TINU-380021 format. One record per atom (N, C-alpha, C): residue number from 0; chain; z, y negated, x negated. Coordinates in Angstrom, 1 decimal. Last residue first. Layout:
BEGIN
<zalo NUM,"A",<Z,Y,X>>
...
END
This chain:
BEGIN
<zalo 149,"A",<87.9,-21.9,-69.8>>
<zalo 149,"A",<87.1,-22.1,-68.3>>
<zalo 149,"A",<86.2,-21.5,-67.5>>
<zalo 148,"A",<88.8,-21.9,-71.8>>
<zalo 148,"A",<89.1,-20.7,-71.2>>
<zalo 148,"A",<88.5,-20.9,-70.0>>
<zalo 147,"A",<88.7,-23.9,-73.4>>
<zalo 147,"A",<88.2,-23.4,-73.7>>
<zalo 147,"A",<88.0,-21.9,-73.1>>
<zalo 146,"A",<90.5,-26.0,-72.0>>
<zalo 146,"A",<89.2,-26.0,-71.6>>
<zalo 146,"A",<88.5,-24.8,-72.2>>
<zalo 145,"A",<92.9,-25.8,-72.9>>
<zalo 145,"A",<92.7,-24.9,-71.5>>
<zalo 145,"A",<91.5,-24.9,-71.5>>
<zalo 144,"A",<94.3,-26.8,-74.8>>
<zalo 144,"A",<94.2,-28.1,-73.6>>
<zalo 144,"A",<93.8,-26.9,-72.2>>
<zalo 143,"A",<94.4,-25.0,-76.8>>
<zalo 143,"A",<95.6,-25.7,-77.3>>
<zalo 143,"A",<95.4,-26.8,-75.4>>
<zalo 142,"A",<93.5,-22.0,-76.4>>
<zalo 142,"A",<93.0,-22.6,-76.4>>
<zalo 142,"A",<93.7,-24.1,-76.1>>
<zalo 141,"A",<93.2,-18.6,-77.9>>
<zalo 141,"A",<94.3,-19.4,-77.5>>
<zalo 141,"A",<93.6,-21.2,-77.6>>
<zalo 140,"A",<92.0,-15.2,-77.1>>
<zalo 140,"A",<91.6,-17.0,-77.0>>
<zalo 140,"A",<92.8,-17.7,-77.0>>
<zalo 139,"A",<90.5,-12.6,-78.3>>
<zalo 139,"A",<91.9,-13.1,-77.9>>
<zalo 139,"A",<91.4,-14.7,-78.3>>
<zalo 138,"A",<88.2,-10.1,-77.3>>
<zalo 138,"A",<88.2,-11.3,-77.7>>
<zalo 138,"A",<89.9,-11.7,-77.4>>
<zalo 137,"A",<85.6,-7.2,-78.6>>
<zalo 137,"A",<87.4,-7.9,-77.7>>
<zalo 137,"A",<87.8,-8.9,-78.3>>
<zalo 136,"A",<82.5,-7.6,-78.5>>
<zalo 136,"A",<83.9,-7.7,-79.2>>
<zalo 136,"A",<84.8,-7.3,-77.8>>
<zalo 135,"A",<79.1,-6.3,-79.2>>
<zalo 135,"A",<80.4,-6.0,-78.2>>
<zalo 135,"A",<81.9,-6.6,-79.0>>
<zalo 134,"A",<76.3,-7.5,-80.2>>
<zalo 134,"A",<77.2,-6.8,-80.3>>
<zalo 134,"A",<78.1,-7.0,-79.4>>
<zalo 133,"A",<73.2,-8.8,-82.0>>
<zalo 133,"A",<73.8,-8.1,-80.9>>
<zalo 133,"A",<75.2,-7.2,-80.9>>
<zalo 132,"A",<72.6,-9.8,-84.4>>
<zalo 132,"A",<71.2,-9.2,-83.4>>
<zalo 132,"A",<71.9,-8.8,-82.1>>
<zalo 131,"A",<73.6,-12.9,-84.9>>
<zalo 131,"A",<73.8,-11.5,-84.6>>
<zalo 131,"A",<72.6,-10.8,-83.8>>
<zalo 130,"A",<75.3,-16.0,-86.2>>
<zalo 130,"A",<74.0,-15.0,-86.0>>
<zalo 130,"A",<74.6,-13.8,-86.0>>
<zalo 129,"A",<76.4,-18.8,-86.2>>
<zalo 129,"A",<76.5,-17.4,-86.0>>
<zalo 129,"A",<75.3,-16.8,-85.7>>
<zalo 128,"A",<77.2,-21.3,-88.7>>
<zalo 128,"A",<76.1,-21.0,-88.0>>
<zalo 128,"A",<76.7,-19.1,-87.7>>
<zalo 127,"A",<79.8,-23.4,-88.6>>
<zalo 127,"A",<78.6,-23.0,-89.0>>
<zalo 127,"A",<77.8,-22.8,-88.5>>
<zalo 126,"A",<83.1,-24.8,-88.5>>
<zalo 126,"A",<82.3,-25.3,-88.0>>
<zalo 126,"A",<81.2,-24.3,-89.2>>
<zalo 125,"A",<86.4,-24.6,-87.2>>
<zalo 125,"A",<85.7,-23.9,-88.1>>
<zalo 125,"A",<84.6,-24.6,-87.7>>
<zalo 124,"A",<88.9,-25.3,-85.7>>
<zalo 124,"A",<87.9,-26.2,-86.8>>
<zalo 124,"A",<86.9,-26.0,-87.3>>
<zalo 123,"A",<90.1,-23.4,-84.1>>
<zalo 123,"A",<89.5,-24.2,-83.9>>
<zalo 123,"A",<88.5,-25.6,-84.8>>
<zalo 122,"A",<89.4,-20.5,-86.6>>
<zalo 122,"A",<90.3,-21.4,-86.2>>
<zalo 122,"A",<89.2,-22.0,-85.9>>
<zalo 121,"A",<88.8,-16.5,-86.2>>
<zalo 121,"A",<87.8,-18.2,-86.4>>
<zalo 121,"A",<89.2,-19.3,-86.0>>
<zalo 120,"A",<89.3,-13.6,-87.5>>
<zalo 120,"A",<89.8,-14.9,-86.5>>
<zalo 120,"A",<89.0,-16.4,-87.0>>
<zalo 119,"A",<88.0,-10.3,-87.1>>
<zalo 119,"A",<87.9,-11.5,-87.4>>
<zalo 119,"A",<88.6,-12.8,-87.2>>
<zalo 118,"A",<87.8,-7.0,-87.7>>
<zalo 118,"A",<87.8,-8.1,-86.8>>
<zalo 118,"A",<88.1,-9.9,-87.7>>
<zalo 117,"A",<86.0,-3.7,-87.2>>
<zalo 117,"A",<86.5,-4.7,-88.3>>
<zalo 117,"A",<87.0,-6.4,-87.4>>
<zalo 116,"A",<84.1,-2.2,-86.1>>
<zalo 116,"A",<85.7,-1.8,-86.5>>
<zalo 116,"A",<86.1,-2.5,-87.3>>
<zalo 115,"A",<81.2,-3.4,-86.7>>
<zalo 115,"A",<81.9,-2.7,-85.9>>
<zalo 115,"A",<82.8,-2.1,-86.5>>
<zalo 114,"A",<81.1,-6.5,-89.3>>
<zalo 114,"A",<80.7,-5.5,-88.9>>
<zalo 114,"A",<81.8,-4.4,-87.7>>
<zalo 113,"A",<80.4,-9.5,-90.1>>
<zalo 113,"A",<82.0,-8.5,-89.5>>
<zalo 113,"A",<81.0,-7.7,-88.8>>
<zalo 112,"A",<80.4,-11.1,-93.4>>
<zalo 112,"A",<79.6,-10.4,-92.8>>
<zalo 112,"A",<81.0,-9.2,-91.6>>
<zalo 111,"A",<80.1,-14.2,-94.4>>
<zalo 111,"A",<81.0,-13.3,-94.3>>
<zalo 111,"A",<80.4,-12.7,-93.3>>
<zalo 110,"A",<79.6,-16.9,-96.7>>
<zalo 110,"A",<79.0,-15.9,-95.7>>
<zalo 110,"A",<80.0,-14.7,-95.5>>
<zalo 109,"A",<80.1,-20.5,-97.8>>
<zalo 109,"A",<80.2,-18.7,-97.5>>
<zalo 109,"A",<79.9,-18.0,-96.3>>
<zalo 108,"A",<79.1,-22.7,-96.9>>
<zalo 108,"A",<78.1,-22.0,-97.5>>
<zalo 108,"A",<79.0,-20.7,-97.5>>
<zalo 107,"A",<80.4,-24.8,-95.7>>
<zalo 107,"A",<80.9,-24.6,-97.2>>
<zalo 107,"A",<79.8,-23.4,-97.8>>
<zalo 106,"A",<80.5,-24.1,-93.1>>
<zalo 106,"A",<79.8,-25.3,-93.4>>
<zalo 106,"A",<79.9,-25.3,-94.6>>
<zalo 105,"A",<79.8,-20.3,-93.2>>
<zalo 105,"A",<80.7,-21.6,-92.8>>
<zalo 105,"A",<80.1,-22.9,-93.0>>
<zalo 104,"A",<78.5,-18.1,-91.8>>
<zalo 104,"A",<78.4,-18.8,-92.6>>
<zalo 104,"A",<79.0,-19.8,-92.1>>
<zalo 103,"A",<78.9,-14.9,-90.1>>
<zalo 103,"A",<79.5,-16.1,-90.4>>
<zalo 103,"A",<79.3,-16.6,-91.6>>
<zalo 102,"A",<77.0,-12.1,-88.7>>
<zalo 102,"A",<77.3,-12.8,-89.5>>
<zalo 102,"A",<77.8,-14.6,-89.8>>
<zalo 101,"A",<78.1,-9.5,-87.1>>
<zalo 101,"A",<77.6,-10.7,-86.4>>
<zalo 101,"A",<77.8,-11.2,-88.3>>
<zalo 100,"A",<77.3,-6.2,-85.6>>
<zalo 100,"A",<77.9,-7.2,-86.1>>
<zalo 100,"A",<77.5,-8.8,-85.9>>
<zalo 99,"A",<77.7,-3.4,-83.0>>
<zalo 99,"A",<76.7,-4.3,-83.7>>
<zalo 99,"A",<77.9,-5.3,-84.7>>
<zalo 98,"A",<80.4,-3.1,-81.3>>
<zalo 98,"A",<79.6,-2.7,-81.7>>
<zalo 98,"A",<79.2,-3.6,-82.1>>
<zalo 97,"A",<83.6,-4.1,-81.6>>
<zalo 97,"A",<83.4,-2.6,-81.2>>
<zalo 97,"A",<82.0,-1.8,-81.8>>
<zalo 96,"A",<85.3,-6.2,-83.1>>
<zalo 96,"A",<83.9,-5.9,-82.7>>
<zalo 96,"A",<84.0,-4.5,-83.0>>
<zalo 95,"A",<87.9,-8.7,-82.3>>
<zalo 95,"A",<87.1,-7.4,-82.8>>
<zalo 95,"A",<86.2,-6.8,-82.5>>
<zalo 94,"A",<88.5,-12.0,-83.2>>
<zalo 94,"A",<87.7,-10.5,-82.5>>
<zalo 94,"A",<87.8,-9.5,-82.9>>
<zalo 93,"A",<90.7,-14.8,-81.9>>
<zalo 93,"A",<90.6,-13.2,-82.9>>
<zalo 93,"A",<89.6,-12.5,-82.0>>
<zalo 92,"A",<90.0,-17.9,-82.0>>
<zalo 92,"A",<89.6,-16.9,-81.8>>
<zalo 92,"A",<89.9,-15.7,-82.6>>
<zalo 91,"A",<91.1,-21.3,-81.0>>
<zalo 91,"A",<91.3,-20.0,-82.1>>
<zalo 91,"A",<91.2,-18.9,-81.8>>
<zalo 90,"A",<88.4,-23.6,-80.2>>
<zalo 90,"A",<89.8,-22.8,-79.8>>
<zalo 90,"A",<90.1,-21.8,-81.0>>
<zalo 89,"A",<86.5,-25.2,-81.8>>
<zalo 89,"A",<86.8,-25.8,-80.4>>
<zalo 89,"A",<88.5,-25.0,-80.0>>
<zalo 88,"A",<84.6,-25.5,-83.4>>
<zalo 88,"A",<84.6,-24.4,-82.4>>
<zalo 88,"A",<85.3,-24.8,-81.2>>
<zalo 87,"A",<83.5,-28.7,-83.9>>
<zalo 87,"A",<84.8,-27.6,-84.7>>
<zalo 87,"A",<84.5,-27.1,-82.8>>
<zalo 86,"A",<80.0,-29.2,-84.2>>
<zalo 86,"A",<81.2,-29.6,-83.9>>
<zalo 86,"A",<81.9,-28.6,-83.5>>
<zalo 85,"A",<77.7,-27.2,-85.2>>
<zalo 85,"A",<78.2,-28.4,-85.8>>
<zalo 85,"A",<79.4,-29.2,-85.1>>
<zalo 84,"A",<76.9,-24.3,-85.2>>
<zalo 84,"A",<78.0,-24.8,-84.0>>
<zalo 84,"A",<78.4,-26.0,-85.4>>
<zalo 83,"A",<73.9,-22.6,-84.3>>
<zalo 83,"A",<74.7,-23.8,-85.2>>
<zalo 83,"A",<75.5,-24.6,-84.5>>
<zalo 82,"A",<73.2,-19.5,-83.5>>
<zalo 82,"A",<74.5,-20.5,-82.9>>
<zalo 82,"A",<74.1,-21.4,-84.2>>
<zalo 81,"A",<71.4,-17.1,-82.6>>
<zalo 81,"A",<71.8,-17.5,-83.7>>
<zalo 81,"A",<72.5,-19.1,-83.0>>
<zalo 80,"A",<71.3,-13.6,-81.0>>
<zalo 80,"A",<71.2,-14.9,-81.0>>
<zalo 80,"A",<71.7,-15.6,-82.1>>
<zalo 79,"A",<70.8,-10.8,-79.2>>
<zalo 79,"A",<70.5,-11.5,-80.8>>
<zalo 79,"A",<70.4,-12.7,-80.1>>
<zalo 78,"A",<73.5,-10.2,-76.8>>
<zalo 78,"A",<72.2,-9.7,-77.3>>
<zalo 78,"A",<72.0,-10.4,-78.3>>
<zalo 77,"A",<76.9,-9.5,-76.1>>
<zalo 77,"A",<76.0,-10.2,-76.3>>
<zalo 77,"A",<74.3,-9.6,-76.9>>
<zalo 76,"A",<79.4,-9.0,-74.5>>
<zalo 76,"A",<78.5,-8.9,-74.8>>
<zalo 76,"A",<77.5,-9.3,-75.2>>
<zalo 75,"A",<83.4,-9.0,-74.5>>
<zalo 75,"A",<82.2,-10.0,-74.3>>
<zalo 75,"A",<80.9,-9.1,-75.0>>
<zalo 74,"A",<86.4,-8.8,-72.6>>
<zalo 74,"A",<85.7,-8.5,-73.5>>
<zalo 74,"A",<84.4,-9.4,-73.1>>
<zalo 73,"A",<90.0,-10.7,-73.4>>
<zalo 73,"A",<89.1,-9.6,-72.4>>
<zalo 73,"A",<87.8,-9.0,-73.5>>
<zalo 72,"A",<92.4,-13.2,-72.7>>
<zalo 72,"A",<91.7,-12.1,-73.3>>
<zalo 72,"A",<90.5,-11.2,-72.5>>
<zalo 71,"A",<94.1,-16.2,-73.6>>
<zalo 71,"A",<93.6,-15.2,-72.9>>
<zalo 71,"A",<92.9,-14.2,-73.5>>
<zalo 70,"A",<95.9,-19.2,-72.9>>
<zalo 70,"A",<95.7,-18.0,-73.9>>
<zalo 70,"A",<95.0,-17.2,-73.2>>
<zalo 69,"A",<96.1,-21.3,-71.0>>
<zalo 69,"A",<96.0,-21.8,-72.3>>
<zalo 69,"A",<95.5,-20.3,-73.1>>
<zalo 68,"A",<97.0,-21.2,-68.8>>
<zalo 68,"A",<95.5,-21.2,-69.0>>
<zalo 68,"A",<95.3,-21.3,-70.4>>
<zalo 67,"A",<99.6,-20.7,-67.8>>
<zalo 67,"A",<99.3,-22.2,-68.1>>
<zalo 67,"A",<97.8,-22.3,-68.5>>
<zalo 66,"A",<99.5,-18.4,-67.3>>
<zalo 66,"A",<99.8,-18.8,-66.4>>
<zalo 66,"A",<99.5,-20.3,-66.5>>
<zalo 65,"A",<96.8,-16.5,-69.0>>
<zalo 65,"A",<98.1,-16.6,-68.6>>
<zalo 65,"A",<98.3,-18.2,-68.1>>
<zalo 64,"A",<94.7,-14.1,-68.3>>
<zalo 64,"A",<94.5,-15.3,-68.3>>
<zalo 64,"A",<96.0,-15.7,-68.5>>
<zalo 63,"A",<92.6,-11.1,-68.8>>
<zalo 63,"A",<94.1,-11.8,-68.8>>
<zalo 63,"A",<93.9,-12.8,-69.4>>
<zalo 62,"A",<90.3,-10.7,-69.1>>
<zalo 62,"A",<91.3,-8.8,-68.7>>
<zalo 62,"A",<92.6,-10.3,-68.2>>
<zalo 61,"A",<87.1,-11.7,-68.4>>
<zalo 61,"A",<88.4,-12.0,-68.8>>
<zalo 61,"A",<89.6,-11.1,-68.0>>
<zalo 60,"A",<84.3,-10.5,-69.7>>
<zalo 60,"A",<85.1,-10.6,-68.6>>
<zalo 60,"A",<86.1,-11.1,-69.0>>
<zalo 59,"A",<80.8,-11.4,-69.9>>
<zalo 59,"A",<82.1,-11.6,-70.4>>
<zalo 59,"A",<83.3,-11.4,-69.0>>
<zalo 58,"A",<77.8,-10.8,-71.3>>
<zalo 58,"A",<78.4,-10.3,-70.2>>
<zalo 58,"A",<79.6,-10.4,-71.1>>
<zalo 57,"A",<74.3,-12.1,-71.9>>
<zalo 57,"A",<75.6,-12.3,-71.8>>
<zalo 57,"A",<76.7,-11.5,-70.8>>
<zalo 56,"A",<70.8,-12.4,-72.4>>
<zalo 56,"A",<71.9,-12.1,-71.5>>
<zalo 56,"A",<73.4,-12.0,-72.0>>
<zalo 55,"A",<68.7,-14.8,-73.8>>
<zalo 55,"A",<69.9,-13.2,-74.2>>
<zalo 55,"A",<70.5,-13.4,-73.1>>
<zalo 54,"A",<66.6,-16.4,-73.1>>
<zalo 54,"A",<66.3,-15.0,-73.0>>
<zalo 54,"A",<67.3,-14.0,-73.6>>
<zalo 53,"A",<68.3,-18.9,-73.3>>
<zalo 53,"A",<66.9,-18.7,-74.2>>
<zalo 53,"A",<66.9,-17.0,-74.4>>
<zalo 52,"A",<70.7,-17.6,-71.4>>
<zalo 52,"A",<70.3,-18.5,-72.4>>
<zalo 52,"A",<69.4,-18.1,-73.3>>
<zalo 51,"A",<72.2,-16.3,-68.8>>
<zalo 51,"A",<71.4,-16.0,-69.6>>
<zalo 51,"A",<71.1,-17.5,-70.5>>
<zalo 50,"A",<75.8,-14.3,-68.1>>
<zalo 50,"A",<74.6,-15.3,-68.1>>
<zalo 50,"A",<73.7,-15.3,-69.1>>
<zalo 49,"A",<77.6,-13.1,-66.3>>
<zalo 49,"A",<76.9,-12.5,-66.7>>
<zalo 49,"A",<75.8,-14.1,-66.6>>
<zalo 48,"A",<81.2,-12.3,-65.6>>
<zalo 48,"A",<80.3,-13.4,-65.5>>
<zalo 48,"A",<79.1,-13.3,-66.7>>
<zalo 47,"A",<82.8,-9.8,-63.2>>
<zalo 47,"A",<81.6,-10.3,-64.6>>
<zalo 47,"A",<81.1,-11.3,-64.8>>
<zalo 46,"A",<84.2,-9.2,-61.5>>
<zalo 46,"A",<84.4,-10.3,-61.9>>
<zalo 46,"A",<83.9,-10.5,-63.1>>
<zalo 45,"A",<83.5,-6.3,-61.1>>
<zalo 45,"A",<83.2,-7.4,-59.8>>
<zalo 45,"A",<83.2,-9.1,-60.2>>
<zalo 44,"A",<82.7,-4.3,-63.5>>
<zalo 44,"A",<83.7,-4.8,-62.5>>
<zalo 44,"A",<83.0,-6.3,-61.9>>
<zalo 43,"A",<81.6,-3.5,-65.4>>
<zalo 43,"A",<80.9,-3.1,-63.9>>
<zalo 43,"A",<81.9,-3.6,-63.1>>
<zalo 42,"A",<82.3,-4.0,-68.0>>
<zalo 42,"A",<81.2,-4.8,-67.7>>
<zalo 42,"A",<80.6,-4.3,-66.6>>
<zalo 41,"A",<84.4,-2.2,-68.4>>
<zalo 41,"A",<84.4,-3.1,-67.9>>
<zalo 41,"A",<83.3,-4.1,-67.5>>
<zalo 40,"A",<83.0,0.3,-69.6>>
<zalo 40,"A",<82.3,0.1,-67.8>>
<zalo 40,"A",<83.7,-1.3,-67.5>>
<zalo 39,"A",<82.5,0.7,-71.8>>
<zalo 39,"A",<81.5,-0.4,-71.0>>
<zalo 39,"A",<81.6,-0.9,-70.1>>
<zalo 38,"A",<84.1,1.6,-73.9>>
<zalo 38,"A",<83.3,2.2,-73.8>>
<zalo 38,"A",<82.1,1.6,-72.8>>
<zalo 37,"A",<86.6,-0.1,-72.4>>
<zalo 37,"A",<85.9,0.1,-73.8>>
<zalo 37,"A",<84.5,0.6,-74.3>>
<zalo 36,"A",<86.9,1.2,-70.1>>
<zalo 36,"A",<86.8,-0.4,-70.5>>
<zalo 36,"A",<86.1,-0.4,-71.9>>
<zalo 35,"A",<87.7,3.7,-71.1>>
<zalo 35,"A",<86.4,3.5,-70.3>>
<zalo 35,"A",<86.3,2.3,-70.6>>
<zalo 34,"A",<90.1,3.1,-72.2>>
<zalo 34,"A",<88.9,3.6,-73.1>>
<zalo 34,"A",<87.7,3.5,-72.4>>
<zalo 33,"A",<91.3,-0.3,-71.2>>
<zalo 33,"A",<91.0,1.4,-70.7>>
<zalo 33,"A",<89.9,1.9,-72.0>>
<zalo 32,"A",<93.4,-2.9,-71.6>>
<zalo 32,"A",<91.7,-2.4,-71.5>>
<zalo 32,"A",<91.6,-1.1,-71.8>>
<zalo 31,"A",<95.8,-4.5,-69.0>>
<zalo 31,"A",<95.2,-2.7,-69.8>>
<zalo 31,"A",<93.5,-2.8,-69.9>>
<zalo 30,"A",<98.1,-6.2,-69.2>>
<zalo 30,"A",<96.6,-6.0,-69.0>>
<zalo 30,"A",<96.2,-5.1,-69.4>>
<zalo 29,"A",<101.6,-6.6,-68.0>>
<zalo 29,"A",<100.3,-6.2,-69.2>>
<zalo 29,"A",<99.0,-5.8,-68.1>>
<zalo 28,"A",<102.3,-9.2,-65.4>>
<zalo 28,"A",<102.1,-7.4,-66.1>>
<zalo 28,"A",<101.4,-7.4,-67.1>>
<zalo 27,"A",<101.9,-11.2,-64.5>>
<zalo 27,"A",<103.3,-11.4,-65.4>>
<zalo 27,"A",<103.0,-10.3,-66.2>>
<zalo 26,"A",<100.2,-11.7,-62.7>>
<zalo 26,"A",<99.7,-12.5,-64.1>>
<zalo 26,"A",<101.1,-12.2,-64.9>>
<zalo 25,"A",<101.2,-10.4,-60.4>>
<zalo 25,"A",<100.6,-9.8,-61.1>>
<zalo 25,"A",<100.2,-10.2,-62.5>>
<zalo 24,"A",<103.1,-11.4,-58.9>>
<zalo 24,"A",<103.2,-11.2,-60.2>>
<zalo 24,"A",<102.8,-10.9,-60.9>>
<zalo 23,"A",<101.6,-11.9,-56.4>>
<zalo 23,"A",<102.5,-13.0,-56.9>>
<zalo 23,"A",<102.7,-12.9,-58.5>>
<zalo 22,"A",<101.2,-9.3,-55.8>>
<zalo 22,"A",<100.2,-9.8,-56.2>>
<zalo 22,"A",<101.1,-11.5,-57.2>>
<zalo 21,"A",<104.1,-8.6,-55.2>>
<zalo 21,"A",<103.3,-7.7,-56.2>>
<zalo 21,"A",<102.3,-8.5,-56.4>>
<zalo 20,"A",<105.0,-10.9,-53.2>>
<zalo 20,"A",<105.9,-10.8,-54.2>>
<zalo 20,"A",<104.8,-9.9,-55.6>>
<zalo 19,"A",<103.3,-9.5,-51.0>>
<zalo 19,"A",<103.2,-11.0,-51.9>>
<zalo 19,"A",<103.6,-10.8,-53.0>>
<zalo 18,"A",<104.4,-6.8,-50.7>>
<zalo 18,"A",<102.9,-7.0,-51.4>>
<zalo 18,"A",<102.8,-8.6,-51.7>>
<zalo 17,"A",<106.6,-7.7,-49.8>>
<zalo 17,"A",<106.8,-6.7,-51.1>>
<zalo 17,"A",<105.4,-7.0,-51.6>>
<zalo 16,"A",<106.1,-8.8,-47.4>>
<zalo 16,"A",<106.9,-9.4,-48.6>>
<zalo 16,"A",<106.1,-9.1,-50.1>>
<zalo 15,"A",<105.0,-6.9,-46.1>>
<zalo 15,"A",<104.0,-7.8,-46.4>>
<zalo 15,"A",<105.1,-9.1,-47.4>>
<zalo 14,"A",<106.9,-5.2,-45.8>>
<zalo 14,"A",<105.8,-4.7,-46.4>>
<zalo 14,"A",<105.0,-5.5,-47.3>>
<zalo 13,"A",<108.9,-6.6,-44.3>>
<zalo 13,"A",<109.0,-6.4,-45.8>>
<zalo 13,"A",<108.1,-5.7,-46.3>>
<zalo 12,"A",<107.2,-6.7,-42.1>>
<zalo 12,"A",<107.5,-8.1,-42.9>>
<zalo 12,"A",<108.3,-7.6,-44.4>>
<zalo 11,"A",<107.1,-4.4,-41.1>>
<zalo 11,"A",<105.8,-4.5,-41.6>>
<zalo 11,"A",<105.9,-5.8,-42.0>>
<zalo 10,"A",<109.9,-3.6,-41.1>>
<zalo 10,"A",<109.0,-2.6,-41.8>>
<zalo 10,"A",<108.1,-3.3,-42.2>>
<zalo 9,"A",<110.5,-5.2,-38.6>>
<zalo 9,"A",<110.9,-5.3,-39.9>>
<zalo 9,"A",<110.2,-4.4,-40.8>>
<zalo 8,"A",<108.9,-3.7,-36.5>>
<zalo 8,"A",<108.4,-5.5,-37.0>>
<zalo 8,"A",<108.8,-5.6,-38.5>>
<zalo 7,"A",<109.8,-1.6,-36.6>>
<zalo 7,"A",<108.6,-1.3,-36.7>>
<zalo 7,"A",<107.7,-2.7,-37.6>>
<zalo 6,"A",<112.3,-2.6,-35.5>>
<zalo 6,"A",<112.0,-1.8,-36.7>>
<zalo 6,"A",<110.8,-1.9,-37.3>>
<zalo 5,"A",<111.5,-3.5,-32.9>>
<zalo 5,"A",<112.3,-4.6,-34.1>>
<zalo 5,"A",<112.2,-3.6,-35.3>>
<zalo 4,"A",<110.3,-1.0,-31.8>>
<zalo 4,"A",<109.3,-2.3,-32.1>>
<zalo 4,"A",<110.1,-3.4,-33.2>>
<zalo 3,"A",<112.4,0.0,-31.4>>
<zalo 3,"A",<111.7,0.4,-32.2>>
<zalo 3,"A",<110.5,-0.3,-32.8>>
<zalo 2,"A",<114.2,-1.5,-29.6>>
<zalo 2,"A",<114.5,-1.4,-31.1>>
<zalo 2,"A",<113.4,-0.9,-32.1>>
<zalo 1,"A",<112.7,-1.5,-27.5>>
<zalo 1,"A",<113.1,-2.6,-28.4>>
<zalo 1,"A",<113.5,-2.7,-29.4>>
<zalo 0,"A",<113.5,1.3,-26.4>>
<zalo 0,"A",<112.0,0.7,-27.0>>
<zalo 0,"A",<111.9,-0.2,-27.9>>
END
């Protein structure tokens, strides 16, 4: 009977340690955004961040955050908004638009329209006007000090 208890205890400890290793190493695993996620299922996750500002609701999900918290990726959904970005954007961000579009008017007056199926990279130094009737995007951000991913 004692051998059976010791064996059961050993198996439980091994399972616990294996589980702890799996959880600790989770951030080192590739993080997939599935077709279902791209179709909108990602916004049903428990960790979705929903915020409302001036009547516009946004949904944001971080699918990956590096251990140093300077690099991340995820998906974002927004309704109609206009932002006058007078201070530098603050992060280097690549975006691939799945739905909708955005009009970016740079500080020098240059206008770019980014439609669904197109991508754009915005450098951290960018200033200008961001205007949209709504969109869904996949985002990838590098934030040198990590503040852009908090």
